[in-house]
DRENTORKOL-3810 file (N, C-alpha, C; in nm, 4 decimals):
REM DRENTORKOL-3810
@n.u->1.8769; n.v->-4.4565; n.w->-0.8024; ca.u->1.9857; ca.v->-4.4726; ca.w->-0.8759; c.u->2.0503; c.v->-4.3926; c.w->-0.9734
@n.u->1.9421; n.v->-4.3270; n.w->-1.0105; ca.u->2.0398; ca.v->-4.2552; ca.w->-1.1514; c.u->1.9201; c.v->-4.2971; c.w->-1.2524
@n.u->1.7432; n.v->-4.4019; n.w->-1.2596; ca.u->1.7533; ca.v->-4.4208; ca.w->-1.2779; c.u->1.6590; c.v->-4.3120; c.w->-1.3505
@n.u->1.6286; n.v->-4.2214; n.w->-1.4737; ca.u->1.5014; ca.v->-4.1307; ca.w->-1.4967; c.u->1.2968; c.v->-4.1863; c.w->-1.4282
@n.u->1.2502; n.v->-4.1108; n.w->-1.3582; ca.u->1.1325; ca.v->-4.1832; ca.w->-1.3363; c.u->1.0419; c.v->-4.0400; c.w->-1.3801
@n.u->1.0689; n.v->-3.9264; n.w->-1.4348; ca.u->0.9807; ca.v->-3.8772; ca.w->-1.5692; c.u->1.0025; c.v->-3.8428; c.w->-1.6328
@n.u->0.8991; n.v->-3.7587; n.w->-1.7399; ca.u->0.9525; ca.v->-3.7982; ca.w->-1.8669; c.u->1.0947; c.v->-3.6370; c.w->-1.9397
@n.u->1.1785; n.v->-3.6643; n.w->-2.0588; ca.u->1.2504; ca.v->-3.5666; ca.w->-2.0054; c.u->1.1343; c.v->-3.4393; c.w->-2.0572
@n.u->1.2241; n.v->-3.3385; n.w->-1.9827; ca.u->1.1757; ca.v->-3.2111; ca.w->-2.0171; c.u->1.1232; c.v->-3.2085; c.w->-1.9813
@n.u->1.0349; n.v->-3.2832; n.w->-1.8129; ca.u->0.9546; ca.v->-3.2349; ca.w->-1.7816; c.u->0.8957; c.v->-3.1711; c.w->-1.7412
@n.u->1.0273; n.v->-3.0861; n.w->-1.6375; ca.u->1.0773; ca.v->-2.9909; ca.w->-1.5469; c.u->1.1236; c.v->-2.8591; c.w->-1.5673
@n.u->1.1153; n.v->-2.8458; n.w->-1.7386; ca.u->1.1596; ca.v->-2.7379; ca.w->-1.7935; c.u->1.0137; c.v->-2.6867; c.w->-1.8085
@n.u->0.9418; n.v->-2.7931; n.w->-1.8796; ca.u->0.8116; ca.v->-2.7857; ca.w->-1.8781; c.u->0.7054; c.v->-2.7339; c.w->-1.7805
@n.u->0.7349; n.v->-2.7790; n.w->-1.6560; ca.u->0.7006; ca.v->-2.6556; ca.w->-1.5293; c.u->0.7120; c.v->-2.5903; c.w->-1.4959
@n.u->0.7770; n.v->-2.5811; n.w->-1.4804; ca.u->0.9264; ca.v->-2.4239; ca.w->-1.4646; c.u->0.9254; c.v->-2.2993; c.w->-1.5333
@n.u->0.8658; n.v->-2.3194; n.w->-1.6989; ca.u->0.8186; ca.v->-2.2703; ca.w->-1.8652; c.u->0.7376; c.v->-2.1414; c.w->-1.7644
@n.u->0.6877; n.v->-2.0533; n.w->-1.7499; ca.u->0.5770; ca.v->-2.0105; ca.w->-1.7537; c.u->0.4741; c.v->-2.0016; c.w->-1.8512
@n.u->0.3444; n.v->-2.0107; n.w->-1.7532; ca.u->0.2376; ca.v->-2.0395; ca.w->-1.8701; c.u->0.1773; c.v->-1.8590; c.w->-1.9607
@n.u->0.1301; n.v->-1.9158; n.w->-2.0564; ca.u->0.1427; ca.v->-1.7221; ca.w->-2.1560; c.u->0.0600; c.v->-1.6464; c.w->-2.1203
@n.u->-0.0950; n.v->-1.7020; n.w->-2.0643; ca.u->-0.1899; ca.v->-1.6086; ca.w->-1.9929; c.u->-0.0848; c.v->-1.5687; c.w->-1.8507
@n.u->0.0012; n.v->-1.5399; n.w->-1.8339; ca.u->0.0421; ca.v->-1.5280; ca.w->-1.6758; c.u->0.1049; c.v->-1.4450; c.w->-1.6850
@n.u->0.1199; n.v->-1.3090; n.w->-1.6586; ca.u->0.1945; ca.v->-1.1905; ca.w->-1.6765; c.u->0.3205; c.v->-1.1891; c.w->-1.5917
@n.u->0.2811; n.v->-1.2356; n.w->-1.4684; ca.u->0.3787; ca.v->-1.2135; ca.w->-1.3390; c.u->0.4744; c.v->-1.2840; c.w->-1.3331
@n.u->0.5057; n.v->-1.3986; n.w->-1.4510; ca.u->0.5442; ca.v->-1.5576; ca.w->-1.4433; c.u->0.5578; c.v->-1.6060; c.w->-1.2612
@n.u->0.4660; n.v->-1.5945; n.w->-1.2988; ca.u->0.4419; ca.v->-1.6805; ca.w->-1.1266; c.u->0.3431; c.v->-1.8046; c.w->-1.1164
@n.u->0.2846; n.v->-1.8493; n.w->-1.2513; ca.u->0.2634; ca.v->-2.0062; ca.w->-1.2901; c.u->0.2771; c.v->-2.0599; c.w->-1.3761
@n.u->0.3300; n.v->-2.2125; n.w->-1.3774; ca.u->0.4440; ca.v->-2.2508; ca.w->-1.4452; c.u->0.3105; c.v->-2.3941; c.w->-1.5062
@n.u->0.3451; n.v->-2.5039; n.w->-1.5798; ca.u->0.2740; ca.v->-2.6466; ca.w->-1.5915; c.u->0.1848; c.v->-2.7017; c.w->-1.4450
@n.u->0.1253; n.v->-2.6453; n.w->-1.4610; ca.u->0.0145; ca.v->-2.6962; ca.w->-1.2861; c.u->0.0953; c.v->-2.6765; c.w->-1.2032
@n.u->0.2471; n.v->-2.5798; n.w->-1.1724; ca.u->0.2888; ca.v->-2.5817; ca.w->-1.0455; c.u->0.3336; c.v->-2.3822; c.w->-1.0177
@n.u->0.3296; n.v->-2.3470; n.w->-0.8948; ca.u->0.3439; ca.v->-2.2532; ca.w->-0.9180; c.u->0.5216; c.v->-2.2271; c.w->-0.8687
@n.u->0.5956; n.v->-2.0823; n.w->-0.9469; ca.u->0.6525; ca.v->-2.0619; ca.w->-0.9860; c.u->0.7315; c.v->-1.9069; c.w->-0.8853
@n.u->0.8720; n.v->-1.9183; n.w->-0.8412; ca.u->0.8420; ca.v->-1.7806; ca.w->-0.7403; c.u->0.9962; c.v->-1.7070; c.w->-0.8404
@n.u->0.9559; n.v->-1.6803; n.w->-0.9678; ca.u->1.0040; ca.v->-1.6290; ca.w->-1.0400; c.u->0.9780; c.v->-1.4256; c.w->-0.9938
@n.u->0.9052; n.v->-1.4461; n.w->-0.9239; ca.u->0.8807; ca.v->-1.2948; ca.w->-0.9560; c.u->0.8293; c.v->-1.2186; c.w->-0.8338
@n.u->0.9318; n.v->-1.3456; n.w->-0.6825; ca.u->0.9260; ca.v->-1.3132; ca.w->-0.5295; c.u->0.7796; c.v->-1.3341; c.w->-0.4164
@n.u->0.6729; n.v->-1.4638; n.w->-0.5624; ca.u->0.5959; ca.v->-1.4788; ca.w->-0.4498; c.u->0.6212; c.v->-1.5133; c.w->-0.2843
@n.u->0.6969; n.v->-1.5349; n.w->-0.2835; ca.u->0.7763; ca.v->-1.6426; ca.w->-0.1728; c.u->1.0179; c.v->-1.5427; c.w->-0.1048
@n.u->0.8689; n.v->-1.4289; n.w->-0.0752; ca.u->1.0346; ca.v->-1.3497; ca.w->-0.0635; c.u->1.1482; c.v->-1.3764; c.w->-0.0124
@n.u->1.1273; n.v->-1.4444; n.w->0.0681; ca.u->1.2646; ca.v->-1.5935; ca.w->0.1883; c.u->1.3125; c.v->-1.6914; c.w->0.0605
@n.u->1.2350; n.v->-1.7382; n.w->-0.0855; ca.u->1.2928; ca.v->-1.8847; ca.w->-0.1239; c.u->1.3421; c.v->-1.8460; c.w->-0.2563
@n.u->1.4992; n.v->-1.8398; n.w->-0.2492; ca.u->1.5525; ca.v->-1.8467; ca.w->-0.4215; c.u->1.4671; c.v->-1.8152; c.w->-0.5376
@n.u->1.4774; n.v->-1.7368; n.w->-0.6135; ca.u->1.4099; ca.v->-1.7460; ca.w->-0.6817; c.u->1.3549; c.v->-1.8464; c.w->-0.7999
@n.u->1.4497; n.v->-2.0068; n.w->-0.8087; ca.u->1.4253; ca.v->-2.0426; ca.w->-0.8808; c.u->1.2825; c.v->-2.1941; c.w->-0.8083
@n.u->1.2559; n.v->-2.1609; n.w->-0.7126; ca.u->1.1581; ca.v->-2.2515; ca.w->-0.6114; c.u->1.0294; c.v->-2.2410; c.w->-0.6947
@n.u->1.0330; n.v->-2.3519; n.w->-0.6800; ca.u->0.8652; ca.v->-2.4123; ca.w->-0.7505; c.u->0.8250; c.v->-2.4589; c.w->-0.6693
@n.u->0.7116; n.v->-2.4761; n.w->-0.6790; ca.u->0.5723; ca.v->-2.5900; ca.w->-0.5539; c.u->0.4500; c.v->-2.6262; c.w->-0.6091
@n.u->0.3893; n.v->-2.6830; n.w->-0.6004; ca.u->0.2495; ca.v->-2.7842; ca.w->-0.6166; c.u->0.1734; c.v->-2.7607; c.w->-0.4871
@n.u->0.0459; n.v->-2.6349; n.w->-0.4689; ca.u->-0.0334; ca.v->-2.6075; ca.w->-0.3876; c.u->-0.1517; c.v->-2.7194; c.w->-0.3714
@n.u->-0.1779; n.v->-2.7320; n.w->-0.2945; ca.u->-0.2654; ca.v->-2.8585; ca.w->-0.2146; c.u->-0.3936; c.v->-2.8290; c.w->-0.1160
@n.u->-0.4598; n.v->-2.8896; n.w->-0.1708; ca.u->-0.5479; ca.v->-2.8879; ca.w->0.0062; c.u->-0.5193; c.v->-2.7844; c.w->0.0644
@n.u->-0.6042; n.v->-2.7312; n.w->0.1004; ca.u->-0.5535; ca.v->-2.6839; ca.w->0.2723; c.u->-0.3983; c.v->-2.6954; c.w->0.2703
@n.u->-0.3560; n.v->-2.6405; n.w->0.2620; ca.u->-0.1836; ca.v->-2.5876; ca.w->0.2503; c.u->-0.0775; c.v->-2.6487; c.w->0.2644
@n.u->-0.1035; n.v->-2.7849; n.w->0.1955; ca.u->-0.0149; ca.v->-2.8696; ca.w->0.1740; c.u->0.0898; c.v->-2.8171; c.w->0.0431
@n.u->0.1999; n.v->-2.8802; n.w->0.0729; ca.u->0.2808; ca.v->-2.8169; ca.w->-0.0238; c.u->0.3843; c.v->-2.8977; c.w->-0.0118
@n.u->0.4674; n.v->-2.8656; n.w->-0.1640; ca.u->0.5727; ca.v->-2.9304; ca.w->-0.2394; c.u->0.6409; c.v->-2.8745; c.w->-0.2778
@n.u->0.7569; n.v->-2.8669; n.w->-0.2505; ca.u->0.8594; ca.v->-2.7398; ca.w->-0.2993; c.u->1.0271; c.v->-2.7611; c.w->-0.2978
@n.u->1.0547; n.v->-2.7285; n.w->-0.4360; ca.u->1.1122; ca.v->-2.8295; ca.w->-0.5294; c.u->1.2235; c.v->-2.6719; c.w->-0.4739
@n.u->1.2947; n.v->-2.6672; n.w->-0.4406; ca.u->1.4392; ca.v->-2.5614; ca.w->-0.4569; c.u->1.5580; c.v->-2.6162; c.w->-0.5671
@n.u->1.5639; n.v->-2.5712; n.w->-0.6513; ca.u->1.6920; ca.v->-2.7147; ca.w->-0.7657; c.u->1.8641; c.v->-2.6019; c.w->-0.7267
@n.u->1.8526; n.v->-2.4996; n.w->-0.6698; ca.u->1.9784; ca.v->-2.4038; ca.w->-0.5791; c.u->2.0296; c.v->-2.5225; c.w->-0.4688
@n.u->1.9780; n.v->-2.5429; n.w->-0.4434; ca.u->1.9899; ca.v->-2.5790; ca.w->-0.3042; c.u->1.9303; c.v->-2.6760; c.w->-0.2736
@n.u->1.9289; n.v->-2.8290; n.w->-0.4609; ca.u->1.8855; ca.v->-2.9432; ca.w->-0.3763; c.u->1.8279; c.v->-2.9423; c.w->-0.3038
@n.u->1.7052; n.v->-2.9589; n.w->-0.2245; ca.u->1.6250; ca.v->-2.9254; ca.w->-0.1411; c.u->1.4979; c.v->-2.9615; c.w->-0.1926
@n.u->1.3935; n.v->-3.0679; n.w->-0.1203; ca.u->1.2339; ca.v->-3.0265; ca.w->-0.1726; c.u->1.2226; c.v->-3.0489; c.w->0.0070
@n.u->1.1059; n.v->-2.9016; n.w->0.0284; ca.u->1.0307; ca.v->-2.9025; ca.w->0.1061; c.u->0.9200; c.v->-2.9621; c.w->0.0960
@n.u->0.8831; n.v->-3.0448; n.w->0.2225; ca.u->0.7325; ca.v->-3.0866; ca.w->0.1831; c.u->0.6372; c.v->-3.0942; c.w->0.3008
@n.u->0.4972; n.v->-3.0691; n.w->0.3089; ca.u->0.3942; ca.v->-2.9912; ca.w->0.4154; c.u->0.2875; c.v->-3.0463; c.w->0.3534
@n.u->0.2715; n.v->-3.1415; n.w->0.4426; ca.u->0.1455; ca.v->-3.2069; ca.w->0.5073; c.u->0.0609; c.v->-3.1517; c.w->0.6372
@n.u->-0.0631; n.v->-3.1442; n.w->0.5975; ca.u->-0.1614; ca.v->-3.1551; ca.w->0.7278; c.u->-0.2616; c.v->-3.0325; c.w->0.7087
@n.u->-0.3278; n.v->-3.0008; n.w->0.7231; ca.u->-0.4873; ca.v->-2.8851; ca.w->0.7351; c.u->-0.4182; c.v->-2.7699; c.w->0.8084
@n.u->-0.4623; n.v->-2.6764; n.w->0.6443; ca.u->-0.4046; ca.v->-2.5130; ca.w->0.7214; c.u->-0.6014; c.v->-2.4281; c.w->0.6980
@n.u->-0.6425; n.v->-2.4670; n.w->0.8109; ca.u->-0.8010; ca.v->-2.3447; ca.w->0.7085; c.u->-0.7666; c.v->-2.2070; c.w->0.7010
@n.u->-0.6970; n.v->-2.0932; n.w->0.7752; ca.u->-0.7209; ca.v->-2.0419; ca.w->0.7352; c.u->-0.6477; c.v->-1.9776; c.w->0.7150
@n.u->-0.5352; n.v->-1.9631; n.w->0.5960; ca.u->-0.4142; ca.v->-1.9079; ca.w->0.5212; c.u->-0.3162; c.v->-1.9740; c.w->0.5254
@n.u->-0.2299; n.v->-1.9539; n.w->0.5022; ca.u->-0.0782; ca.v->-2.0530; ca.w->0.4781; c.u->0.0594; c.v->-1.9653; c.w->0.3699
@n.u->-0.0250; n.v->-1.9105; n.w->0.3424; ca.u->0.1584; ca.v->-1.8331; ca.w->0.1837; c.u->0.2033; c.v->-1.7511; c.w->0.3399
@n.u->0.1503; n.v->-1.6734; n.w->0.4439; ca.u->0.2588; ca.v->-1.6157; ca.w->0.5624; c.u->0.3130; c.v->-1.7319; c.w->0.5697
@n.u->0.3000; n.v->-1.7866; n.w->0.6781; ca.u->0.3469; ca.v->-1.9094; ca.w->0.7520; c.u->0.4249; c.v->-2.0090; c.w->0.6312
@n.u->0.4283; n.v->-2.0328; n.w->0.5505; ca.u->0.5259; ca.v->-2.1840; ca.w->0.4366; c.u->0.6316; c.v->-2.0891; c.w->0.4211
@n.u->0.6172; n.v->-1.9290; n.w->0.4369; ca.u->0.7081; ca.v->-1.8270; ca.w->0.3577; c.u->0.8580; c.v->-1.8265; c.w->0.4941
@n.u->0.7399; n.v->-1.8037; n.w->0.6127; ca.u->0.8665; ca.v->-1.7896; ca.w->0.7246; c.u->0.9695; c.v->-1.9342; c.w->0.7288
@n.u->0.9063; n.v->-2.0384; n.w->0.6941; ca.u->0.9256; ca.v->-2.1810; ca.w->0.7684; c.u->1.0442; c.v->-2.1700; c.w->0.6559
@n.u->0.9846; n.v->-2.1990; n.w->0.4807; ca.u->1.0637; ca.v->-2.2344; ca.w->0.4082; c.u->1.2427; c.v->-2.1686; c.w->0.4701
@n.u->1.1693; n.v->-2.0343; n.w->0.4901; ca.u->1.3277; ca.v->-1.8995; ca.w->0.4601; c.u->1.3487; c.v->-1.9525; c.w->0.6447
@n.u->1.3637; n.v->-2.0274; n.w->0.7779; ca.u->1.3749; ca.v->-2.0437; ca.w->0.8727; c.u->1.4230; c.v->-2.1972; c.w->0.8538
@n.u->1.3879; n.v->-2.2897; n.w->0.7745; ca.u->1.5092; ca.v->-2.4119; ca.w->0.7175; c.u->1.5714; c.v->-2.3106; c.w->0.6013
@n.u->1.5937; n.v->-2.2418; n.w->0.5400; ca.u->1.7243; ca.v->-2.1690; ca.w->0.4678; c.u->1.8489; c.v->-2.1916; c.w->0.5196
@n.u->1.7259; n.v->-2.1080; n.w->0.6564; ca.u->1.9090; ca.v->-2.0143; ca.w->0.7550; c.u->1.9673; c.v->-2.1019; c.w->0.7706
@n.u->1.8139; n.v->-2.2031; n.w->0.7882; ca.u->1.8718; ca.v->-2.2976; ca.w->0.9493; c.u->1.9845; c.v->-2.4226; c.w->0.8651
@n.u->1.9587; n.v->-2.4712; n.w->0.7591; ca.u->2.0648; ca.v->-2.5277; ca.w->0.7315; c.u->2.1478; c.v->-2.4461; c.w->0.6105
@n.u->2.1356; n.v->-2.3361; n.w->0.5696; ca.u->2.3134; ca.v->-2.2083; ca.w->0.5825; c.u->2.3789; c.v->-2.2265; c.w->0.7154
@n.u->2.3703; n.v->-2.2428; n.w->0.8110; ca.u->2.3874; ca.v->-2.2045; ca.w->0.9548; c.u->2.5306; c.v->-2.3274; c.w->0.9744
@n.u->2.3959; n.v->-2.4447; n.w->0.9734; ca.u->2.4554; ca.v->-2.5728; ca.w->0.9626; c.u->2.5476; c.v->-2.5831; c.w->0.8629
@n.u->2.5166; n.v->-2.5780; n.w->0.7712; ca.u->2.6528; ca.v->-2.6240; ca.w->0.6308; c.u->2.7894; c.v->-2.5184; c.w->0.6954
@n.u->2.7003; n.v->-2.3881; n.w->0.6847; ca.u->2.8570; ca.v->-2.2693; ca.w->0.7202; c.u->2.8945; c.v->-2.2388; c.w->0.5904
@n.u->2.8674; n.v->-2.2742; n.w->0.5131; ca.u->2.8720; ca.v->-2.2355; ca.w->0.3361; c.u->2.7771; c.v->-2.1765; c.w->0.2655
@n.u->2.6706; n.v->-2.2186; n.w->0.3168; ca.u->2.5029; ca.v->-2.2320; ca.w->0.2232; c.u->2.5463; c.v->-2.2769; c.w->0.1302
@n.u->2.6227; n.v->-2.3855; n.w->0.0992; ca.u->2.6321; ca.v->-2.4830; ca.w->0.0124; c.u->2.5153; c.v->-2.6251; c.w->-0.1134
@n.u->2.4973; n.v->-2.5488; n.w->0.0559; ca.u->2.3364; ca.v->-2.6835; ca.w->-0.0029; c.u->2.3139; c.v->-2.8087; c.w->0.1257
@n.u->2.1763; n.v->-2.8369; n.w->0.1452; ca.u->2.1802; ca.v->-2.9420; ca.w->0.3028; c.u->2.1784; c.v->-3.0171; c.w->0.3155
@n.u->2.2722; n.v->-3.0759; n.w->0.3935; ca.u->2.2793; ca.v->-3.2161; ca.w->0.5067; c.u->2.2151; c.v->-3.2726; c.w->0.6043
@n.u->2.1276; n.v->-3.2499; n.w->0.6423; ca.u->2.0676; ca.v->-3.2887; ca.w->0.7747; c.u->2.1045; c.v->-3.3604; c.w->0.8264
@n.u->2.1190; n.v->-3.3014; n.w->1.0194; ca.u->2.0610; ca.v->-3.4401; ca.w->1.1098; c.u->2.0486; c.v->-3.4133; c.w->1.2160
@n.u->2.0007; n.v->-3.5037; n.w->1.3218; ca.u->1.9009; ca.v->-3.4724; ca.w->1.3620; c.u->1.9918; c.v->-3.3504; c.w->1.5342
@n.u->2.0423; n.v->-3.2638; n.w->1.4817; ca.u->2.0433; ca.v->-3.1427; ca.w->1.5482; c.u->2.0046; c.v->-3.0203; c.w->1.5513
@n.u->1.9695; n.v->-3.0068; n.w->1.3982; ca.u->2.0253; ca.v->-2.9258; ca.w->1.3232; c.u->1.8290; c.v->-2.9247; c.w->1.3077
@n.u->1.7522; n.v->-3.0792; n.w->1.3091; ca.u->1.6100; ca.v->-3.0430; ca.w->1.3194; c.u->1.5459; c.v->-3.0181; c.w->1.4022
@n.u->1.6659; n.v->-3.0213; n.w->1.4885; ca.u->1.5743; ca.v->-3.0037; ca.w->1.7040; c.u->1.5741; c.v->-2.8325; c.w->1.6971
@n.u->1.6451; n.v->-2.7344; n.w->1.6448; ca.u->1.6918; ca.v->-2.6088; ca.w->1.6374; c.u->1.6209; c.v->-2.5486; c.w->1.5543
@n.u->1.4807; n.v->-2.6295; n.w->1.4169; ca.u->1.4395; ca.v->-2.5537; ca.w->1.3317; c.u->1.2712; c.v->-2.6036; c.w->1.4132
@n.u->1.2674; n.v->-2.6580; n.w->1.4781; ca.u->1.1190; ca.v->-2.6524; ca.w->1.6042; c.u->1.0488; c.v->-2.7825; c.w->1.5036
@n.u->1.0856; n.v->-2.9114; n.w->1.4053; ca.u->1.0589; ca.v->-2.9887; ca.w->1.2903; c.u->0.9108; c.v->-2.9999; c.w->1.2935
@n.u->0.8185; n.v->-2.9209; n.w->1.2583; ca.u->0.6922; ca.v->-2.9715; ca.w->1.3388; c.u->0.6980; c.v->-3.1295; c.w->1.2703
@n.u->0.5976; n.v->-3.1834; n.w->1.2703; ca.u->0.5935; ca.v->-3.3548; ca.w->1.2092; c.u->0.5007; c.v->-3.3429; c.w->1.0742
@n.u->0.4405; n.v->-3.2661; n.w->1.0363; ca.u->0.3610; ca.v->-3.2545; ca.w->0.9024; c.u->0.4845; c.v->-3.1823; c.w->0.8513
@n.u->0.5747; n.v->-3.1746; n.w->0.8385; ca.u->0.6979; ca.v->-3.1716; ca.w->0.7170; c.u->0.8173; c.v->-3.2325; c.w->0.7180
@n.u->0.8611; n.v->-3.2471; n.w->0.5463; ca.u->0.9234; ca.v->-3.3787; ca.w->0.5765; c.u->1.0748; c.v->-3.2017; c.w->0.4865
@n.u->1.1440; n.v->-3.2709; n.w->0.4990; ca.u->1.2687; ca.v->-3.2500; ca.w->0.4241; c.u->1.3113; c.v->-3.3088; c.w->0.3374
@n.u->1.3520; n.v->-3.2945; n.w->0.2355; ca.u->1.4754; ca.v->-3.4567; ca.w->0.1647; c.u->1.5580; c.v->-3.3496; c.w->0.0904
@n.u->1.7154; n.v->-3.3471; n.w->0.0386; ca.u->1.8041; ca.v->-3.3218; ca.w->-0.0772; c.u->1.8675; c.v->-3.4282; c.w->-0.1394
@n.u->1.8564; n.v->-3.3900; n.w->-0.2689; ca.u->1.8578; ca.v->-3.4267; ca.w->-0.3973; c.u->1.9040; c.v->-3.3717; c.w->-0.4869
@n.u->1.9461; n.v->-3.4245; n.w->-0.6076; ca.u->2.0185; ca.v->-3.3752; ca.w->-0.7021; c.u->1.8600; c.v->-3.3662; c.w->-0.8227
@n.u->1.8671; n.v->-3.3386; n.w->-0.9359; ca.u->1.8023; ca.v->-3.2933; ca.w->-0.9704; c.u->1.7296; c.v->-3.1946; c.w->-1.1277
@n.u->1.7521; n.v->-3.2609; n.w->-1.1543; ca.u->1.8044; ca.v->-3.1654; ca.w->-1.3398; c.u->1.8019; c.v->-3.0388; c.w->-1.3175
@n.u->1.8096; n.v->-2.9414; n.w->-1.3500; ca.u->1.7539; ca.v->-2.8107; ca.w->-1.3286; c.u->1.6878; c.v->-2.7700; c.w->-1.4594
@n.u->1.6304; n.v->-2.6443; n.w->-1.4786; ca.u->1.5370; ca.v->-2.5751; ca.w->-1.5984; c.u->1.6373; c.v->-2.5552; c.w->-1.6163
@n.u->1.6050; n.v->-2.5139; n.w->-1.8108; ca.u->1.7104; ca.v->-2.5134; ca.w->-1.8737; c.u->1.6546; c.v->-2.2837; c.w->-1.8487
@n.u->1.7378; n.v->-2.2308; n.w->-1.9321; ca.u->1.7457; ca.v->-2.1074; ca.w->-1.9118; c.u->1.6617; c.v->-2.0524; c.w->-1.9808
@n.u->1.7000; n.v->-2.0779; n.w->-2.1414; ca.u->1.6503; ca.v->-2.0066; ca.w->-2.1844; c.u->1.5606; c.v->-2.1320; c.w->-2.2830
@n.u->1.4141; n.v->-2.0455; n.w->-2.2671; ca.u->1.3476; ca.v->-2.2004; ca.w->-2.2865; c.u->1.1503; c.v->-2.0602; c.w->-2.2840
@n.u->1.1045; n.v->-2.1171; n.w->-2.3764; ca.u->0.9380; ca.v->-1.9952; ca.w->-2.4505; c.u->0.8890; c.v->-2.0676; c.w->-2.4280
@n.u->0.7482; n.v->-2.0894; n.w->-2.3749; ca.u->0.6087; ca.v->-2.0856; ca.w->-2.4216; c.u->0.5050; c.v->-2.0508; c.w->-2.5051
@n.u->0.4938; n.v->-2.0555; n.w->-2.6393; ca.u->0.3898; ca.v->-2.0088; ca.w->-2.7418; c.u->0.2800; c.v->-2.0146; c.w->-2.7080
END
């Protein structure tokens, strides 16, 4: 309810590309989509990658967080890319204007919502545009 949970500047820190990463694909312990690693996710998306395919993806431009739990022992990148794109397409279709998610049960059924996936809609600080890490 408006109370700060993370320290000020945390989002900027994790979304600033690490100096040693030429592709700008890795920030402060989070993966960044600046280089388009996930073709179906917006460029501002960033995610934490856990054991055997567990993911928490934050998409500021859509006020959305997608959490995927459960094991994926044989690879995961293309599945998650497809899943994120399908969720974004379904939400865009449901809203009609692409302005952001407000899912309800009929939408979740059309996506074929797996039990190991959660979708959260929220508002959170946007990373600042002009920043660099030395």
